[in-house]
TORTITOR-336304 format. One line per 2 residues: their letters; for each residue z, y negated, x of N, C-alpha, C. Coordinates in steps of 0.2 Angstrom, whole numbers. Atoms other than C-alpha are relative to their C-alpha. Last residue first. Layout:
residues N
a	Z,Y,X,Z,Y,X,Z,Y,X; ...
END
This chain:
residues 405
da	-3,6,-5,150,-141,-179,6,3,4; -7,2,1,141,-126,-186,2,-5,5
tv	-5,-3,-4,122,-126,-185,7,-2,-2; -7,1,2,108,-130,-197,4,4,5
mi	-4,-5,-4,90,-132,-191,7,-2,-1; -5,3,-5,81,-141,-205,4,6,3
hv	-2,-5,-5,64,-138,-214,6,-3,4; -6,2,-3,58,-148,-229,3,6,4
kk	1,6,-4,39,-147,-233,7,-2,4; 4,-1,-5,36,-130,-241,0,-6,5
gk	7,1,2,50,-129,-253,-4,1,7; 1,3,7,67,-132,-246,-7,-1,-1
hl	7,2,3,69,-121,-230,1,-3,-7; 0,1,7,85,-120,-220,-6,-3,-2
vv	4,5,3,83,-114,-202,0,1,-8; 4,-3,5,98,-105,-195,-5,-6,-2
gs	4,4,4,108,-109,-179,-5,4,-5; 6,0,-4,117,-99,-165,-6,-4,-4
kl	-1,2,-7,134,-104,-172,-6,0,4; -1,8,0,128,-104,-190,1,-2,7
ad	6,3,1,123,-86,-188,-1,-7,1; 4,-1,-6,139,-81,-180,-7,-3,-1
ds	-2,5,-6,149,-90,-194,-4,1,6; -6,-2,-4,139,-80,-208,2,-5,6
va	2,0,-7,128,-89,-220,6,2,4; -4,3,-6,133,-85,-238,-3,1,7
yd	3,-1,-7,123,-83,-254,4,-3,5; -5,-2,-5,134,-85,-269,-2,2,7
fs	-4,6,-1,122,-95,-279,6,2,5; -7,0,3,110,-80,-277,4,-7,1
dv	1,-2,7,91,-78,-274,7,0,-4; -7,0,3,90,-86,-257,-1,1,-7
kt	0,4,6,73,-80,-249,7,0,-3; -3,-3,6,75,-74,-232,1,-4,-6
dd	5,-3,3,64,-79,-217,2,3,-7; 4,-3,-5,76,-92,-209,-6,3,-5
vk	-4,0,-6,87,-96,-224,-4,4,5; 0,-6,-5,75,-99,-239,5,-2,6
vg	-5,1,-6,76,-111,-254,0,7,4; 3,4,-5,62,-114,-267,5,-1,6
gg	2,-4,-5,65,-100,-279,-3,-4,6; 7,1,0,67,-111,-294,-4,4,5
si	3,-4,6,84,-104,-297,-7,0,0; -1,-8,-1,89,-109,-279,-3,4,-6
lq	5,-2,-5,82,-127,-282,0,8,2; 7,0,3,91,-128,-298,-5,2,5
ra	1,-6,4,107,-122,-290,-7,0,-3; 0,-5,-4,106,-136,-277,-1,7,-4
es	7,0,-2,103,-149,-290,-2,6,5; 4,-2,6,119,-144,-299,-8,0,3
ks	0,-7,0,128,-144,-282,-4,2,-6; -6,-3,3,123,-162,-279,-1,8,-1
ka	-5,5,1,111,-172,-269,6,2,-3; -1,1,7,102,-157,-262,5,-6,0
vg	6,-3,4,94,-155,-245,1,-1,-7; 4,5,3,107,-168,-238,-6,3,-3
va	5,2,-5,115,-157,-224,-5,-5,-4; -3,3,-6,132,-155,-233,-6,-3,4
cm	-3,7,1,124,-153,-250,2,-3,6; 5,5,2,113,-139,-244,2,-7,-2
id	4,2,-5,127,-131,-235,-5,-5,-2; -4,5,-4,139,-131,-250,-4,-3,6
ii	0,6,4,126,-123,-260,4,-5,4; 6,4,0,123,-110,-247,-1,-6,-4
nn	4,-1,6,141,-105,-245,-6,-4,0; 5,-6,0,146,-104,-227,-4,1,-6
vg	5,1,6,156,-120,-223,-5,5,0; -3,-3,7,170,-113,-212,-4,-1,-6
ca	-1,-7,-1,165,-124,-197,4,3,-6; -7,-1,-3,159,-141,-203,1,8,1
vk	-5,-1,5,140,-142,-205,7,2,3; -6,-4,-1,128,-149,-193,4,1,-6
as	-6,2,4,110,-155,-195,6,5,1; -6,-4,0,94,-153,-186,6,-4,-3
pl	-6,4,1,76,-159,-187,6,4,-1; -3,1,7,65,-146,-181,5,-6,0
eg	-6,5,-2,53,-145,-166,3,-2,-7; -6,-3,1,42,-130,-171,6,-4,2
gs	-1,-5,-5,26,-136,-165,7,3,0; -5,2,-5,28,-152,-175,1,5,6
gg	4,1,-6,13,-148,-186,4,-2,6; 4,7,-1,23,-152,-201,-4,-1,6
fa	-4,5,-2,36,-138,-199,-4,-7,2; -7,1,3,30,-125,-210,3,-6,2
aq	1,2,7,12,-127,-204,6,-1,-4; 2,6,0,17,-127,-186,-2,-3,-7
tq	-5,5,-2,27,-112,-188,-2,-7,-1; -5,0,6,14,-102,-198,6,-5,2
aq	4,4,5,1,-107,-184,5,-1,-6; 0,7,-2,13,-101,-171,-3,-4,-5
ak	-7,3,1,16,-85,-180,1,-7,2; -1,0,7,-3,-82,-182,7,-3,-1
da	4,6,3,-7,-86,-164,2,-1,-7; -3,6,-3,7,-74,-158,-3,-6,-3
ad	-6,1,4,0,-60,-170,4,-6,2; 2,2,7,-17,-63,-163,6,-1,-4
kg	2,8,0,-11,-63,-145,-1,-2,-7; 7,2,-1,-2,-46,-147,-1,-7,-1
hv	4,-1,6,15,-40,-154,-8,-1,0; -2,-5,5,26,-38,-140,-4,2,-5
ia	-1,-6,-4,17,-48,-126,2,6,-5; 6,-2,-2,11,-61,-138,0,7,4
tv	3,-3,6,28,-63,-146,-7,3,2; -4,-6,2,36,-66,-129,-3,4,-6
ey	1,-5,-5,23,-79,-124,3,7,-1; 7,-3,0,23,-88,-140,-1,5,5
al	1,-3,7,42,-90,-142,-7,3,0; -4,-7,-1,44,-94,-123,-2,4,-6
rv	4,-4,-4,31,-108,-125,3,7,1; 6,-2,4,39,-115,-140,-4,4,4
ka	-2,-5,5,56,-114,-131,-6,2,-4; -1,-6,-3,49,-123,-116,2,5,-5
an	7,-3,-2,42,-137,-126,0,7,3; 3,-3,5,59,-139,-134,-7,3,1
ir	-1,-8,-1,67,-142,-117,-4,3,-6; 7,-3,-3,59,-160,-120,1,7,2
ed	4,-3,6,74,-164,-132,-6,3,3; 0,4,7,85,-166,-117,-4,3,-5
ky	-6,-2,4,89,-155,-102,1,-3,-6; -3,5,4,72,-157,-93,6,3,-4
rc	-3,5,-4,67,-146,-78,4,-5,-4; -7,0,1,64,-131,-89,4,-6,4
le	-1,1,7,45,-133,-90,8,-1,-2; 2,7,3,43,-137,-72,2,-1,-7
ei	-5,5,-3,54,-122,-66,-2,-7,-3; -6,-1,4,44,-110,-78,5,-6,3
ec	1,3,6,28,-116,-70,6,0,-5; 1,7,0,34,-113,-53,-1,-4,-6
lp	-7,3,0,41,-96,-58,-1,-8,1; -2,1,-7,24,-90,-63,6,-4,0
mf	2,6,-3,23,-84,-81,3,-1,7; 3,0,-6,25,-66,-84,-2,-6,3
tl	7,2,-1,37,-67,-98,-3,1,7; 4,-2,5,53,-59,-103,-7,-2,-1
lk	0,-7,1,64,-60,-88,-5,3,-5; 1,-4,-6,59,-77,-81,0,8,-1
lc	7,1,-3,56,-86,-97,-1,5,6; 5,-4,4,72,-78,-104,-7,-1,2
td	-2,-7,-1,83,-85,-90,-5,4,-4; 3,-1,-7,75,-103,-91,1,8,1
vd	7,0,0,78,-103,-110,-3,2,7; 2,-6,-1,96,-98,-110,-8,0,1
ad	-3,-3,-7,105,-114,-108,-3,6,1; 3,4,-6,95,-123,-122,1,4,7
di	-3,6,-3,101,-110,-135,-4,-3,6; -5,-2,-4,88,-99,-144,4,-6,3
nr	-6,3,1,78,-106,-158,6,2,4; 1,7,1,60,-103,-153,7,-4,-1
wy	1,3,-7,65,-86,-147,-1,-7,0; -6,-2,-4,71,-80,-164,0,-4,7
qy	-6,5,2,58,-90,-173,6,2,4; 2,6,-3,44,-79,-164,6,-5,-1
fe	0,-1,-7,52,-63,-169,-1,-7,4; -7,0,-1,54,-69,-187,2,1,7
yp	-3,7,1,36,-73,-187,7,-1,1; 2,4,-5,31,-57,-179,2,-7,-1
tt	7,3,0,41,-48,-192,-2,-4,6; -1,7,-1,57,-38,-188,-7,-3,1
ka	-7,1,0,58,-21,-195,2,-7,1; -2,-2,7,39,-18,-199,8,-1,-1
sd	2,5,4,34,-27,-183,2,1,-8; 5,-2,6,43,-15,-173,-1,-5,-5
lw	7,1,-3,50,-23,-157,-5,2,-5; 4,-6,-2,67,-25,-166,-7,-2,3
va	7,2,-1,79,-40,-166,-4,6,2; 4,0,-6,95,-32,-172,-7,-3,0
gk	-1,-5,-5,105,-37,-187,-4,-1,6; 3,-6,3,100,-48,-202,2,7,4
et	-4,-1,6,111,-62,-197,-2,7,-3; 1,6,5,103,-61,-180,5,2,-6
kg	-3,-1,6,106,-51,-164,-1,-6,-5; 4,-5,4,95,-49,-149,3,1,-7
mk	5,4,4,106,-57,-135,-4,6,-5; 6,-3,1,122,-49,-129,-5,-4,-4
kg	1,-4,6,135,-61,-125,-7,3,-1; -1,-7,-1,139,-67,-108,0,4,-6
es	-7,-1,2,141,-86,-112,2,8,1; -4,4,-6,124,-90,-103,8,1,-1
tt	0,7,0,117,-77,-116,4,-3,6; -6,3,3,114,-59,-112,-1,-7,0
ll	3,6,3,99,-47,-108,6,-4,-4; 1,0,8,107,-35,-97,-2,-6,-2
rf	-5,4,4,105,-37,-78,-2,2,-7; 2,7,2,95,-24,-69,5,-3,-5
tm	-1,2,7,99,-7,-60,-1,-8,-1; 1,7,1,92,2,-45,1,-2,-7
af	-2,3,6,95,19,-38,0,-7,0; -3,7,0,87,29,-24,2,-2,-7
aa	1,2,7,83,46,-18,3,-6,-1; -1,6,2,80,53,0,-1,-1,-8
kg	5,5,0,81,71,3,2,-7,-3; 0,3,-7,94,84,7,-6,-5,1
ek	7,0,-3,89,93,-9,0,-2,7; 3,-7,1,107,97,-16,-7,1,3
rr	-4,-5,-2,116,82,-8,-3,7,-1; -2,0,-7,103,69,-9,4,6,3
il	6,-2,-3,97,74,-26,1,0,8; 1,-7,1,114,74,-33,-6,2,4
da	-5,-4,-4,118,57,-26,-1,8,0; 2,1,-7,103,49,-33,4,4,4
ga	7,-4,-1,107,57,-50,-2,-1,7; -2,-7,0,126,51,-49,-7,4,1
li	-2,-1,-7,120,33,-45,1,8,1; 6,0,-4,110,33,-61,2,1,7
ns	4,-5,2,125,38,-72,-6,1,5; -3,-6,-2,137,26,-63,-4,6,-2
wq	-1,-1,-7,125,12,-64,3,6,2; 2,-7,-2,120,14,-82,1,1,7
dd	-6,-5,3,129,-2,-89,-2,7,2; -6,-1,-4,118,-11,-76,5,4,-3
gg	-5,5,1,102,-7,-86,6,1,4; -3,1,7,90,5,-79,5,-6,0
ce	-2,7,2,81,12,-64,3,0,-7; -2,1,7,79,29,-56,2,-7,-1
ll	-4,5,2,69,31,-40,2,0,-7; -4,1,-5,61,45,-30,5,-6,-2
cg	-3,6,2,51,54,-43,6,-2,5; -1,4,-6,40,67,-35,4,-6,-1
ht	5,6,-1,34,72,-52,1,-4,6; 6,-1,3,41,90,-54,-5,-6,0
rf	3,-6,-1,55,91,-42,-7,1,-3; 1,0,-7,61,73,-42,-4,6,2
lh	5,4,-1,59,73,-61,-2,0,7; 6,-3,2,70,88,-62,-6,-4,1
lf	2,-5,-4,83,80,-51,-6,4,-2; 2,3,-7,83,64,-60,-3,5,4
dy	7,3,2,85,73,-77,-3,-2,6; 5,-6,0,99,83,-69,-7,-2,-2
aq	2,-2,-7,108,67,-66,-5,5,1; 5,5,-2,106,62,-84,-1,1,8
ml	7,-1,3,113,79,-89,-5,-5,2; 3,-5,-4,128,78,-77,-7,1,-3
my	2,2,-7,132,61,-83,-3,5,3; 6,5,0,131,66,-101,-2,-2,7
nf	6,-3,-3,143,81,-99,-6,-5,1; -2,0,-7,159,70,-102,-6,3,3
el	2,6,-3,151,66,-119,1,0,7; 8,1,1,152,84,-125,-2,-6,4
ft	4,-3,-5,169,85,-117,-7,0,0; 2,-7,1,175,72,-129,-3,3,6
lg	6,-2,-2,183,56,-123,-1,7,-1; 1,-7,-1,198,50,-132,-7,1,1
ke	1,-3,7,203,33,-140,-2,7,1; -5,1,5,211,27,-124,-1,3,-6
mr	-6,-5,-1,199,36,-112,6,-1,-5; -1,-5,5,183,29,-119,7,4,1
ak	-1,3,7,182,12,-110,2,5,-5; -6,3,0,185,21,-93,1,-3,-7
yc	-5,-4,3,171,33,-96,6,-3,-1; 3,-2,7,155,22,-93,5,5,-3
ea	-1,4,5,165,13,-79,-2,2,-7; 7,3,2,166,28,-68,2,-5,-6
tl	-1,7,-2,184,32,-62,-6,-4,-2; -5,3,4,185,48,-72,1,-7,2
mk	3,2,6,169,54,-63,4,-4,-5; 5,6,-1,177,53,-46,-3,-2,-7
nv	-4,6,-2,192,64,-52,-4,-6,1; -3,3,7,180,76,-61,4,-6,2
sf	-8,0,-1,171,79,-44,2,-4,-7; -3,5,3,152,84,-47,8,0,0
yv	1,6,-4,142,94,-35,3,-6,-3; -4,-1,-6,148,111,-42,0,-7,4
gi	-7,2,1,142,106,-59,4,0,6; -1,7,0,124,107,-54,7,-2,0
er	5,3,-5,119,125,-49,1,-8,0; 0,-3,-7,134,135,-55,-5,-4,4
mf	-6,1,-3,136,124,-71,1,2,8; 0,7,-1,118,125,-75,6,-2,3
di	4,1,-6,118,144,-73,0,-8,2; -3,-2,-6,133,145,-84,-4,-1,6
yn	-5,4,-1,125,134,-98,4,2,7; -5,-5,1,108,142,-98,6,-4,3
ls	-5,-1,-6,96,127,-100,5,6,-2; 0,-7,-2,82,129,-113,5,2,5
dl	-1,-5,6,85,113,-123,1,7,2; -7,-1,1,87,103,-106,2,5,-6
wd	-4,-4,-5,70,106,-100,7,1,-1; 4,-6,-2,58,101,-114,3,4,5
an	-1,-6,4,72,91,-122,-4,6,2; -4,-5,-4,70,79,-107,2,6,-5
nv	-6,0,4,55,71,-115,4,5,3; -3,-7,1,41,65,-104,6,0,-4
mv	-5,0,5,29,50,-104,3,7,0; 0,-6,3,17,46,-89,7,0,-5
aa	-7,-2,3,12,29,-83,0,7,-3; -1,-1,7,-4,29,-73,7,2,-2
nd	-7,0,1,-3,25,-54,2,-1,-8; -3,-3,-5,-21,29,-50,8,1,-1
ge	0,3,-7,-28,24,-66,4,4,5; 6,-2,-3,-24,27,-85,0,-3,7
fd	0,-7,0,-8,26,-95,-6,3,3; 7,-3,-1,-6,7,-92,1,8,1
lf	2,-3,-7,10,1,-99,-7,3,0; -2,4,-5,16,-11,-113,-2,2,7
ks	3,7,0,7,-6,-128,2,-3,6; 7,0,-3,10,13,-125,-3,-7,0
mq	1,1,-8,28,9,-126,-7,0,2; -2,7,-2,28,6,-145,-1,-1,7
kk	6,5,3,18,22,-150,2,-7,3; 7,-1,-4,29,33,-138,-5,-5,-3
fc	0,3,-7,45,26,-145,-6,0,3; 1,7,1,40,30,-163,0,-4,6
ec	7,2,1,37,48,-158,-1,-7,-1; 4,0,-6,54,49,-150,-8,-1,-1
nh	-1,5,-4,62,43,-166,-4,0,7; 3,6,3,54,56,-176,1,-6,4
ni	7,-1,-1,59,70,-164,-4,-6,-3; 2,2,-7,77,63,-164,-7,1,1
ie	-1,8,-1,78,62,-183,-2,-1,7; 6,4,3,71,80,-185,0,-7,1
dt	6,-1,-4,83,87,-172,-6,-4,-3; 3,-6,0,98,80,-181,-7,0,4
mm	6,0,3,108,66,-175,-3,7,0; 5,-5,-1,126,65,-171,-6,0,-4
kr	2,-4,6,134,48,-173,-5,5,2; 6,1,4,140,41,-156,-1,5,-6
md	5,-5,-1,158,43,-151,-6,-2,-4; -1,-6,4,168,27,-151,-6,5,1
sk	-7,-2,1,172,13,-139,1,6,-5; -2,-1,6,154,12,-132,7,2,-1
gs	-1,6,4,148,3,-117,2,2,-7; 0,6,-3,142,20,-109,0,-6,-5
pd	-6,4,1,147,35,-119,0,-7,3; -3,3,-6,129,41,-119,6,-4,-2
gi	-2,7,1,125,52,-134,4,-2,6; -7,1,-3,125,71,-134,2,-7,-2
kg	-4,-5,4,109,76,-145,8,-1,2; -2,4,6,101,60,-137,4,5,-5
tg	-6,4,-1,102,69,-120,2,-4,-7; -5,-4,-1,89,81,-126,7,-3,1
gg	0,-4,5,76,70,-134,6,5,0; -6,-4,0,80,57,-121,1,4,-6
il	-3,0,7,63,50,-119,5,5,0; -4,-6,2,59,48,-100,3,-2,-7
ii	-4,2,6,45,35,-96,4,7,-2; -1,-6,4,39,38,-78,5,-2,-6
pk	-5,-1,5,31,23,-71,1,7,-3; 1,-4,6,21,24,-55,6,1,-4
hg	-4,-6,0,21,10,-42,-1,4,-7; 2,-6,-2,7,-1,-38,4,6,0
ak	-1,0,-8,14,-19,-39,-2,7,3; 5,5,-3,7,-20,-57,1,0,7
qm	6,-3,0,17,-4,-61,-5,-5,3; 1,-5,-5,33,-11,-55,-7,3,0
hs	0,3,-6,31,-27,-65,-1,5,6; 6,3,-1,27,-17,-80,-1,-3,7
mv	5,-5,-1,42,-6,-78,-7,-3,1; -1,-2,-7,53,-21,-76,-5,5,2
ml	3,5,-4,46,-28,-92,0,2,7; 7,-1,0,49,-12,-101,-3,-5,4
qv	2,-6,-4,67,-12,-95,-8,1,0; -1,1,-7,70,-30,-101,-3,6,4
fh	6,4,-2,62,-26,-118,1,-1,8; 5,-5,-4,75,-12,-121,-5,-4,3
gv	-3,-2,-5,88,-26,-127,-4,5,5; 1,5,-5,75,-33,-138,4,2,6
hl	-2,7,2,74,-18,-149,0,-4,7; -3,4,-5,65,-1,-148,2,-7,-2
sd	3,6,-4,62,7,-164,4,-2,6; 7,-1,0,66,23,-174,-4,-6,3
at	3,3,6,84,23,-168,-7,1,0; -5,1,5,95,32,-156,-2,-4,-6
pd	3,1,6,80,39,-146,6,-1,-6; -2,-5,5,88,38,-129,-2,-2,-7
fg	-1,3,6,77,29,-116,3,5,-5; -2,-5,6,77,34,-98,1,-5,-6
iy	-6,3,4,69,24,-84,0,4,-6; -1,-1,7,59,32,-70,5,-4,-3
fp	-7,2,2,51,29,-53,1,1,-8; -1,-2,7,36,36,-44,7,-2,-1
vs	-6,-3,1,34,25,-28,1,2,-7; -1,0,7,17,20,-22,6,4,-1
ee	4,-5,4,18,17,-3,2,0,-8; 5,-5,-3,23,6,11,-4,5,-4
sl	6,3,-4,31,-9,4,-5,4,3; 4,4,5,41,0,-9,-5,-4,3
lk	5,-5,3,47,12,5,-4,-3,-5; 5,-3,-5,54,-2,16,-5,4,-4
yl	5,6,-1,63,-10,1,-6,2,5; 5,0,6,70,7,-3,-5,-6,1
dq	5,-6,0,77,10,15,-5,-1,-6; 4,2,-5,85,-8,15,-6,6,0
ey	5,6,1,93,-6,-2,-5,-1,5; 5,0,-6,101,11,1,-5,-5,-1
vv	-3,-4,-5,109,9,-17,-6,2,5; 5,-4,-3,103,-6,-27,4,4,5
qk	-3,-5,-5,114,-16,-40,-6,4,3; -7,0,0,110,-31,-51,3,4,6
ly	-3,-5,-4,91,-36,-50,8,-1,0; -1,-7,3,82,-44,-64,6,4,4
gr	-7,-1,2,84,-63,-59,1,7,-3; 1,2,7,65,-68,-57,7,2,-4
dr	2,7,2,67,-69,-39,0,-2,-7; -6,4,-2,76,-52,-37,-1,-8,-2
lt	-6,-2,5,63,-43,-47,6,-4,2; 2,2,6,48,-51,-37,6,0,-5
dm	0,7,0,57,-48,-21,-2,-3,-6; -7,2,1,59,-30,-26,2,-7,1
vn	-2,1,7,41,-29,-30,7,-2,0; -4,-6,2,37,-33,-12,2,-1,-7
va	-7,1,2,24,-47,-11,3,7,-2; -3,6,-3,8,-46,-1,7,-1,-1
nn	-1,6,4,4,-29,-7,3,-5,4; 1,6,-4,-4,-17,6,2,-7,-5
m	0,6,4,0,0,0,0,-6,4
END
């Protein structure tokens, strides 16, 4: 390989990198040859969400730099459930649900990676090798390399110790480590990547290969998609922001990114778009109302990547039509903390002069919050939604960004 820029530099400069094991050796390897690497996705729903999108972007950057992506769908490990970041045991899923979710993932991921060419992406399902494992043989071959004392110090288990960690979940680290070993043997995979909450599991796999095979293997994790305050992004009043257009429409998706906090725009442009860093720096240099231009660009770029250019164009056109051609720059108003009822909100921000007028507008079907039509006088907007901001629509011409004071 003769890439002018090492992909690790790209990932570091854009803010992805968190932890790397054997960093100098991996850096050298990534400069010299095409490295097969994998990221695992457990099929816990029938769609990927915004939290997964960071990992898809990483895979795309790696592939563009000449490295080979292996997408691992956790049809086998999904039957156990990863305890990482969870205070309770995950709900057990049937084989039918898991298989359905795996198929949905395959369709979505095919939009983000190239499955043809010298470093074509491949997709595998760990049910193909985990389902047929003999437990005694597995423990004799793999279990002997794991120290229970060391495992109990891992962050992925600590949070579960108070409420109780089942032996089923305790096996998850061994299963994920075995996945890496299997892909090393069958696909020459040298590197496992993932979110930083997976560090213990990923490190266990690299360590297993080095101890059992006596050969080099590497681990690399990336930052989770969080706000400047450390909270996970990708949540709305309706729930998660999905990559499936049937669950989160392209217009809703566009609006989510258009309305994020000013402090998060720079990070999201770096992590979720392919825009040059110099261009991002120029867009984000202003900290006043001019930051709105960066938000509009972010919303368009991310929507185009996830849903395609046509969907992004349509979402932007809908936004411009709804907001009077302003490109999504909304007038804003604040309500006092604790004001949640839609009628009270409408009166507080001046959309209605009285409660009776507010009721008339609702009865006439002319009031929406974000993309949801208000059909009840008891409709309430949650504190969390108001904190991040919602768009209140009155008819086709009045649109106000409402936040809690």
